[in-house]
N, C-alpha and C positions, 0 to 999 in steps of 0.2 A: 306473451303477445296475444291479444284477443280483441276481436271486433264483434260486439254483440249484434245480433240480427233483429232484435226487437227495437221499437221506436226509442230514441234517446230520451224521450220524456219520462221513461221508466227508470232512468239511471240516476243514482245519487250524484251529488256534486263531484265527489271524488272519482266515480266511475265515468261520468261524462267527460271531465277534463282529461282523465286517463285515456279514454277512448280516442279523443282528438289527438292526443300525443302519439298513440299507437298507430293511428292511420297515417300520420305524417311519417312515422318511422317505416311503415310498410312501403310508402311511396319511394322513400330513399332506397330501401332494399331492392324493390322491383326495378327502379330506374338504374341503379348502380350495380346490381347483381352481387350484392354482398354475400359471401359464401357462408358466413356464420348463420344466416337466417334463410338462405335460399331454399332449403328443404323444409322449412317450418310449415305446418299445415295451413296457417293463416296466409302465408306468402303464396303458397301453391293455389289456394282457392281463389284468391284475388288477382293473381297474375294474368289469368285468361279473361278477366272481367274488370279491367281498371275503371270502366264507367260506373260499375256498381260501388267500388270503393270511393269514387268521386261523389256519388250520391250520398253514401254514408257520411262522408266528410261534411257535405253541404247541410245534411239534417242535423248533425252534431253542432255545427256552427249556428244554425237557426235556433236550436234549443238553448245554446249558450247565450245568445243574444236575448232570447225571451226572458231568461233568468237574470239579465243585467250584467253578463260577463262580456268583457271586451274580447275581440278577435283581431289579431294582427299578424297572422301567419298564413298567407294565401298558399294555394297549391303550387307545386312546380309548374312552370310554363308548359312543359311537355304533357302535363296531365289536364290542362285547362280544356283542351279540345274534347276531352272524353265526355263532357257534359252533353255535347251535341251528338257524339258518335255512339253513345250508349245504346245497345240494342233494345228494341221494344220488349223482347222476351228473352229470358235467360234461365237455364236450369241451375238454380242456386245450390251450391254444395255447403252443407252444414257440418261443422265439427261436432256440435251438440245441437239437437233439434231445438227450435225456439221454445217449445214447452219445457224442455229440460233446462234451458237457459233461465227461464222464469224461476224454476225450482232452485237453481244454483244461486241466483241473485236473492231470492227470498231468504234462504238460509244465511247468506252472507250479510244481508242488511239486518236480519234479526240479531245476529251476533254482534254487529258493530253499531246497532241503533242508527241506521241510515235509511234514507228513503229518497225517491225521486220526486219530481213534480207530480207525476201520476203514480198512485199506488199500484204495486204489482197485482195483476188480476188473480183471483182464486178460481175462477171458472170462465168459460167462454162468454157467458152473458156479460160479465164485467169487462172483458177484453173488447167485446163488440161495442159496449157503451162508450168505451174510450175511442174507438176507431171508426165508428159509424159515419161521422161527418167527413172523415178523410175518404172513405169508400164512396160516399155520396158525391164528393167532388170529382170522382172519376166517372160518374154516370149513375143516374137514379136507378137504372136497370140492375146494376151491380148491388146497390143497396137493397132493393127489393128481393133479389135472389138470396142474399144472406138472411134477410128477415124471414124468408119462406123456409129456409133450412132450419132455422132456430125455433120456428113456430111448433109447438107441441112437445118440445124437449123439456125434460124435467129439471135437471141440474147442470148438465154439460160440464163435468169436471175436466180440468185441463189434461190430465193424464189419459183420458179416453177420447179426446177431441183434437188430436194432433193434426189431422188432415184439414179440419175446418179452420183451425188456427192458422195453418199455413196458407190456406186459400185466402183468408182475409189479408194476410201479409202480402201475398202476390198481387191482390187487387190494389193495394196501396202503392205498388210500384208502377202502376199505369200512369200515363200523363193526366194531369189535372186539366179539366175542360172548362173554358170560360162560362158557358151557360150553366153547367153543373155547379160550378163554384158560386155563381150568383144565386142558385137555388139554396145552397148551403147558407149563404149570408142571410137570406130571408128567414130560414129556420132559426138561425142564431139570434137574429133581431127580435124574434117572437118572445124571447126570454126577457127582453128589456123595454119593449115599446110602450108598455103601460106606465112605467115609472121614469122613463128617460126624460131628461129635461128638454125644453124647447130647442136649446142649442144642439143637444145630442141628436135629436130628431132631424134637425136641419143638416148636420154633418153627415148623418147616415143617408139621407135622401140625395144629397149632393154627390155622394160617391157610389150610389147604388148601381148605376149602370156602367161605371168605369172605376179605375183605381181599386180593383178587387183585392189585391194583396194588402194595400193600406187599409181597406175596409175590414179585413180579417184582423189586422193588428188593432184597429179601433175597437172592434168587438171584444177582443181580449182585454183591453183596458176597461171596458164596461163590465166584463165578467169579474175582474178584480175589484172594481168600485162597488158593484152590487152584490159581491160575494156569492157567485154561482158555482159551487164546487163541482157540479156535474159538468159544466162547461170548462172549468179550469183544468179538469182532468182529461180533456180531449186532446188528441194528437194533431188536430187540424191547424192549431196555431203555430206549429213548427214543422211544416209538412212539405212545402213545395217552394221552388224558386222560379218556375216559369208556368205559363198557362197557354194551352193550345185553344185557339178560337174555333 
């Protein structure tokens, strides 16, 4: 039983669908107090933070939908409220540090010839390239802070950058802000505005100040159409379910 702490975009098809099934199994164990798994490390670490497990479920579902998979297994009613009750800050307990999780998955995927939507990062620069728009959606000040920390660094190997890796993950758990997300959509649109069709420009402008989640989905479709790997490997497209204005 395992719930990965990195973004589900990094998970292969098998790992992603497996993670979704494991999360539902954990909900059943926590809700019904099943003895066989009550002392399992994954059960213990999520039992005190069901809102975090709810968020992990929501992200897995968003990633599944982004890849074209159907989802027909909603959360138990008793856990639906956890979306609203999730604390703003929580000290996450890891079974393996996220950097170690990347190493585990890298070896596993190499042996099984698997990969996720987003290639697993080999250094923090690659990880930041994947996550920077997600961080920007939480506030431009957070984005600038990480940019400043990375400035002047030479290689930033993952095994020596655990604290920075974790800091980026923590920022991605903050609420998405409407004005910050609008700023993100402007950045993403910059990759297409010169070659976008008149109809695409019209659709973008019509949604620019509203319908931000739909605008993000529209920009993902443009990234697929115009083949922008840098954007296709971004976490932002399967990242949030609500916006705070």
